[in-house]
N, C-alpha and C positions, 0 to 999 in steps of 0.2 A: 508631820514628817520632819525628820532631821533632829528631833530632840533626843537627848540621851538620858538614861535613868539607870538606877541600880536595883536589881532584883532583891526584894526583902523577904518574900514568902511565896510559896506555891501551894495553894489550897486546891487539891484535886485528889482523885483516887490514887492509890499507891502505884498502880501500873502506869498511869499517866505521868506521875512524878518521876518514876524511874526512867521512863522513855525520854522525858525532857532532860533529865540529868545526864543520860547517856549521850544526848545531842549537845551537851555543853551548857545548857541553860540551868545554872545552879544559883543558889543564894549568894549574893555578893558580886555577881558578874554584871558588868556594865553593858547595856544593850541600847541600840539606836534604831528607832523606827525609820525604815527606808521608804516603804511604799505600802499603800493599802489597795486591795483589789477594788474594782468599781462598786461592788456591793458590800465592801468592808471585810470580806472573808476570802482568802487568807490574808495575813499580814506578813510582810517581808521585813525581818529585823537583821541587824548586823551585830554579831558578838564574836569575841575571840578571833578576829580577822577572817570571818567567813559569814555568809548569808544563810539565814534559816527562815523558811516559811512555816508559820504556825496558824492553826485554826483560831478563829475569833473566840470560839467556845473555850479553848485552852488559855488564850491570852486574858480573858476576863477573870480567870482564877489566879492570876499572878499579881501580887502586890509589889509596887515599885515606889522608889523615892526619886524625885527629879534631882538632877545635878545642876 
């Protein structure tokens, strides 16, 4: 928690990619992991000055580079 990274690629089905893009999670955006739920699902991330909770299933399909 607390580490920042940049989104490089999202490998998911088109509907999921479009949903994440609509929420502001696009390639090139910097995200910070804020909190994990007790069992690891969902994850709370900060991006573009707001918080977003995403499922672990979706997060595992996102390729990032550490900053």
